[in-house]
C-alpha positions as CSV (number, residue, x, y, z in Angstrom):
1,M,0.0,0.0,0.0
2,I,1.3,3.4,-1.0
3,E,1.8,5.9,1.9
4,R,0.8,9.3,0.6
5,P,1.2,12.6,2.3
6,P,-1.9,14.7,2.6
7,F,-2.8,16.5,-0.7
8,P,-3.1,20.2,-0.2
9,E,-6.5,21.8,-0.2
10,V,-5.3,25.2,-1.3
11,I,-3.0,25.8,-4.2
12,D,-1.2,29.0,-5.2
13,S,1.0,30.3,-8.0
14,S,4.3,29.4,-6.3
15,M,3.2,25.8,-5.8
16,L,2.1,25.4,-9.4
17,S,5.4,27.0,-10.6
18,D,7.4,24.5,-8.6
19,F,5.3,21.6,-9.9
20,V,6.0,22.7,-13.5
21,A,9.7,23.1,-12.7
22,C,10.0,19.7,-11.0
23,P,7.2,17.5,-9.5
24,T,9.6,16.0,-7.0
25,K,10.6,19.5,-5.8
26,F,6.9,20.2,-5.4
27,R,6.3,17.0,-3.4
28,R,9.2,17.6,-1.1
29,T,8.4,21.3,-0.6
30,Y,4.6,21.3,-0.3
31,M,3.6,17.8,0.7
32,E,6.5,16.6,2.8
33,H,7.2,20.2,3.8
34,W,11.0,20.0,3.7
35,K,12.7,23.5,3.7
36,I,16.4,24.2,3.7
37,G,17.9,24.7,7.2
38,G,18.7,28.1,8.6
39,G,15.2,29.6,8.7
40,Q,13.4,31.9,6.3
41,N,15.1,32.8,2.9
42,V,16.3,36.4,3.1
43,H,14.6,37.4,-0.1
44,L,11.3,36.1,1.0
45,H,11.5,37.7,4.4
46,A,12.7,41.0,3.2
47,G,10.0,41.1,0.4
48,A,7.3,40.2,2.9
49,A,8.5,42.8,5.4
50,F,8.5,45.5,2.6
51,A,5.0,44.6,1.5
52,H,3.7,44.6,5.0
53,A,5.2,48.1,5.6
54,L,3.7,49.6,2.5
55,E,0.3,48.1,3.3
56,A,0.4,49.7,6.8
57,G,1.5,53.0,5.3
58,R,-1.2,53.0,2.7
59,K,-4.0,52.1,5.2
60,A,-2.8,54.9,7.5
61,Y,-2.8,57.5,4.6
62,Y,-5.8,56.5,2.6
63,N,-8.2,55.0,5.2
64,E,-7.2,56.7,8.4
65,G,-6.5,60.1,6.7
66,I,-3.2,60.8,8.4
67,G,-0.6,63.0,6.7
68,M,2.2,61.7,4.4
69,Q,4.9,62.1,7.0
70,D,3.0,60.2,9.7
71,A,2.1,57.5,7.1
72,E,5.7,57.0,6.4
73,A,6.4,56.6,10.1
74,E,3.6,54.0,10.4
75,A,5.2,52.1,7.5
76,L,8.6,52.1,9.1
77,K,7.2,50.9,12.4
78,A,5.4,48.1,10.6
79,L,8.7,47.1,8.9
80,F,10.5,46.8,12.2
81,Q,7.7,44.9,13.8
82,F,7.5,42.4,11.0
83,W,11.3,42.0,10.8
84,G,11.4,40.9,14.4
85,E,14.6,39.0,15.5
86,Y,15.4,37.8,12.0
87,E,19.1,38.0,11.0
88,S,19.9,38.4,7.4
89,P,23.1,37.0,5.9
90,A,26.1,39.3,6.6
91,D,26.8,39.8,2.8
92,S,23.1,40.6,1.9
93,P,22.1,44.2,1.2
94,K,18.6,43.2,2.3
95,S,19.3,43.8,5.9
96,L,16.9,45.6,8.2
97,V,18.9,48.8,7.6
98,G,18.9,48.2,3.9
99,M,15.2,47.6,3.8
100,A,14.5,50.7,5.8
101,G,16.5,52.6,3.3
102,A,14.5,51.0,0.5
103,L,11.3,52.1,2.1
104,D,12.5,55.6,2.4
105,Y,13.6,55.5,-1.3
106,Y,10.1,54.2,-2.3
107,F,8.4,57.1,-0.7
108,E,10.7,59.4,-2.7
109,A,9.9,57.6,-6.0
110,F,6.2,57.0,-5.3
111,P,4.9,59.3,-2.6
112,F,1.3,58.6,-1.7
113,D,0.3,62.3,-1.9
114,K,1.6,62.6,-5.5
115,D,1.0,59.0,-6.8
116,P,-1.2,59.1,-9.9
117,A,-2.6,55.6,-8.9
118,M,-5.5,55.9,-6.5
119,P,-6.7,52.8,-4.7
120,I,-10.2,51.9,-5.6
121,A,-13.0,52.1,-3.1
122,G,-13.8,48.8,-1.4
123,H,-17.2,47.4,-0.2
124,S,-16.6,48.8,3.4
125,G,-16.0,52.3,2.1
126,N,-12.3,52.1,2.7
127,R,-9.7,52.0,-0.1
128,A,-8.7,48.6,-1.5
129,I,-5.2,48.5,-0.1
130,E,-4.9,44.7,-0.3
131,F,-6.4,42.2,-2.8
132,S,-6.5,38.7,-1.3
133,F,-8.6,35.9,-2.7
134,V,-9.4,32.2,-2.1
135,L,-11.6,30.9,-5.0
136,P,-12.8,27.4,-5.9
137,L,-11.6,25.6,-9.0
138,E,-13.3,23.0,-11.1
139,V,-10.8,20.3,-10.1
140,L,-11.8,18.2,-7.1
141,H,-9.6,17.3,-4.1
142,P,-8.7,13.6,-4.3
143,T,-9.6,12.9,-0.7
144,T,-12.4,15.3,0.3
145,G,-14.1,15.5,-3.0
146,Q,-14.5,19.3,-2.5
147,P,-13.2,21.8,-5.1
148,L,-9.6,22.6,-4.8
149,L,-9.1,26.3,-3.8
150,F,-6.8,28.8,-5.5
151,S,-5.4,31.6,-3.4
152,G,-3.3,34.7,-4.1
153,R,-2.6,38.2,-2.9
154,A,-1.8,41.4,-4.8
155,D,-0.6,44.4,-2.9
156,W,-3.4,46.8,-4.0
157,I,-5.9,47.8,-6.7
158,A,-6.0,51.3,-8.1
159,E,-7.4,53.5,-10.8
160,F,-4.4,54.2,-13.0
161,A,-3.7,55.1,-16.7
162,D,-7.4,55.2,-17.6
163,G,-8.1,51.8,-16.2
164,I,-8.1,49.6,-13.1
165,F,-4.8,47.9,-12.3
166,L,-3.6,45.4,-9.8
167,F,-0.4,46.5,-8.3
168,D,2.5,44.3,-7.1
169,E,5.7,45.6,-5.6
170,K,8.9,43.5,-6.0
171,T,12.2,43.9,-4.3
172,T,15.1,42.8,-6.4
173,M,18.9,43.1,-6.8
174,Q,18.8,44.5,-10.3
175,L,16.5,46.1,-12.9
176,G,16.6,46.3,-16.6
177,T,15.0,44.9,-19.8
178,Q,15.0,41.3,-18.6
179,W,13.4,42.4,-15.3
180,A,10.4,43.8,-17.2
181,K,10.1,41.0,-19.7
182,Q,9.8,38.3,-17.1
183,W,6.3,39.5,-16.1
184,E,4.7,39.2,-19.6
185,L,3.5,35.6,-19.2
186,R,3.9,35.3,-15.4
187,S,1.2,32.9,-14.2
188,Q,1.0,34.8,-10.9
189,F,-0.4,37.9,-12.7
190,T,-2.7,36.0,-14.9
191,A,-4.1,34.4,-11.7
192,Y,-4.7,37.9,-10.3
193,T,-6.6,38.9,-13.4
194,W,-8.7,35.8,-13.4
195,A,-9.5,36.2,-9.7
196,A,-10.4,39.9,-10.1
197,H,-12.7,39.0,-13.0
198,Q,-14.3,36.3,-10.9
199,L,-15.1,38.8,-8.2
200,G,-16.5,41.3,-10.7
201,I,-13.6,43.7,-10.8
202,P,-12.8,44.8,-14.4
203,V,-9.1,45.1,-14.1
204,T,-7.2,46.3,-17.1
205,G,-3.8,44.8,-16.2
206,V,-1.1,44.6,-13.6
207,C,1.4,47.3,-12.7
208,V,4.7,45.9,-11.3
209,R,6.8,48.3,-9.4
210,G,10.4,47.2,-8.7
211,I,12.8,48.5,-6.1
212,A,16.4,47.4,-6.6
213,I,18.3,47.1,-3.3
214,R,22.1,47.1,-3.7
215,K,25.0,47.7,-1.4
216,T,25.7,50.9,-3.5
217,G,22.2,52.3,-3.4
218,Y,18.7,52.0,-4.8
219,D,16.8,52.2,-8.1
220,H,13.3,51.7,-9.3
221,A,11.2,50.8,-12.3
222,Q,7.6,50.4,-13.3
223,H,6.1,48.0,-15.9
224,L,2.6,47.5,-17.1
225,T,1.5,44.0,-18.3
226,Y,-1.8,43.1,-19.7
227,R,-3.9,39.9,-20.0
228,A,-6.5,39.4,-22.8
229,A,-9.6,37.2,-22.0
230,W,-8.2,34.4,-24.2
231,E,-4.9,34.4,-22.3
232,V,-6.8,34.1,-19.0
233,E,-8.8,31.2,-20.4
234,R,-5.7,29.5,-21.7
235,W,-4.1,29.9,-18.2
236,Y,-7.1,28.4,-16.5
237,N,-7.0,25.4,-18.9
238,E,-3.3,24.9,-18.3
239,I,-3.5,24.9,-14.5
240,T,-6.4,22.5,-14.7
241,K,-4.3,20.0,-16.7
242,R,-1.4,20.5,-14.2
243,L,-3.6,19.9,-11.2
244,H,-4.9,16.6,-12.8
245,R,-1.3,15.5,-13.4
246,M,-0.4,16.4,-9.8
247,I,-3.3,14.3,-8.5
248,E,-2.3,11.4,-10.8
249,Q,1.3,11.4,-9.4
250,W,-0.1,11.7,-5.9
251,H,-2.2,8.6,-6.5
252,S,0.6,6.6,-8.0
253,G,3.3,7.8,-5.7
254,D,5.6,8.1,-8.7
255,W,6.7,11.7,-8.9
256,D,8.6,12.9,-12.0
257,Y,12.1,14.4,-11.7
258,N,13.2,17.3,-13.9
259,L,16.9,16.2,-14.1
260,D,17.9,19.2,-16.3
261,H,18.1,23.0,-16.2
262,A,15.7,23.4,-13.2
263,C,18.3,21.6,-11.1
264,A,20.9,24.4,-11.6
265,D,18.9,27.5,-12.6
266,Y,18.9,30.5,-10.3
267,G,21.7,29.3,-8.1
268,G,20.6,25.7,-8.1
269,C,17.7,23.7,-6.6
270,V,18.0,23.3,-2.8
271,F,17.3,19.6,-3.3
272,L,20.2,19.1,-5.7
273,N,22.3,16.9,-3.2
274,V,19.2,15.2,-2.0
275,C,18.4,14.0,-5.6
276,R,22.0,12.9,-6.1
277,S,22.0,10.7,-3.0
278,P,20.8,7.1,-3.0
279,Q,19.7,7.8,0.6
280,P,17.8,11.1,0.4
281,M,16.4,10.9,3.9
282,N,20.0,11.2,5.3
283,W,20.5,14.5,3.5
284,L,17.1,15.8,4.4
285,R,17.3,15.1,8.1
286,T,20.8,16.6,8.3
287,N,20.4,19.7,6.2
288,F,16.7,20.5,6.2
289,Q,13.9,21.4,8.5
290,R,10.2,20.7,8.1
291,R,8.0,23.9,7.9
292,K,4.5,23.9,6.4
293,W,3.6,26.8,4.2
294,D,0.0,28.1,4.4
295,P,-0.8,29.9,1.2
296,V,-3.8,31.7,2.8
297,T,-2.2,33.1,5.9
298,R,1.2,33.2,4.2
299,V,3.1,31.9,7.2
300,E,5.1,28.8,7.9
301,V,4.7,26.5,10.9
302,D,7.4,24.2,12.2
303,L,6.8,20.5,11.9
304,P,8.7,17.5,13.5
305,V,11.5,16.2,11.3
306,E,10.7,12.6,12.3
307,A,7.3,12.6,10.6
308,G,8.7,13.5,7.2
309,G,8.9,10.8,4.6
310,A,10.9,10.7,1.4
311,R,12.2,8.3,-1.3
């Protein structure tokens, strides 16, 4: 009898992206919940702290009606609170001081009181500072029989450039032509568009704002990307097929390996040595921890290493 880990009830864009890159990476990350030791990745933690700070600042400015200077102070306070006791790698420019500087730079580049983008009004009368969604798909969960849920979160929705745009802010190490091009078919943004349309919000596209954080200073860029109705339909059909393949491999217990570019791209897969070992559990227990990612709350919870299983 095949011993299967629980199949997730909620899927997000990151999970689907990892499944496409390598189904075995998806299994180890989101079903067995193995994460590289040493705690949260600096890029993930810094990006989340930055987004949290801007959300706090926008709520203070647009919904509470406080002045720009006080809103900036609220954002900085939220950054420090979110950062907590986290220690970034010594050689990373994404330290607490570096991220505070990036926040200050953002307010110079995109000050709320001069920003041409105005957050739309929400149902409560407040401005739509955050766009979070959890929506049912047509694919059924293999255990519960209920629809799988798809979740996501954009930073805010605004009236901008004669339309309604979803906004997403990215921290990065560098900007340029390739930075802008990478968003054109990004599944994450097609998912945002699909979700907005499902909820009756006629979004025009997605505005991506990038803040480059370097040891030598900061830079920024802005890129608009659009999704036609046929592109959204194609995306939905593709993720449906991927979810069916995911369920098939879960049933069989036979997960595909990429064994190619995905093993080395972007600095290399964290499971590279695990996949090279005839005894993967030895590598996992020595070099990894078990932390379960919740795509709705967007937090990780520690799990006991002994309960993890791998082949």
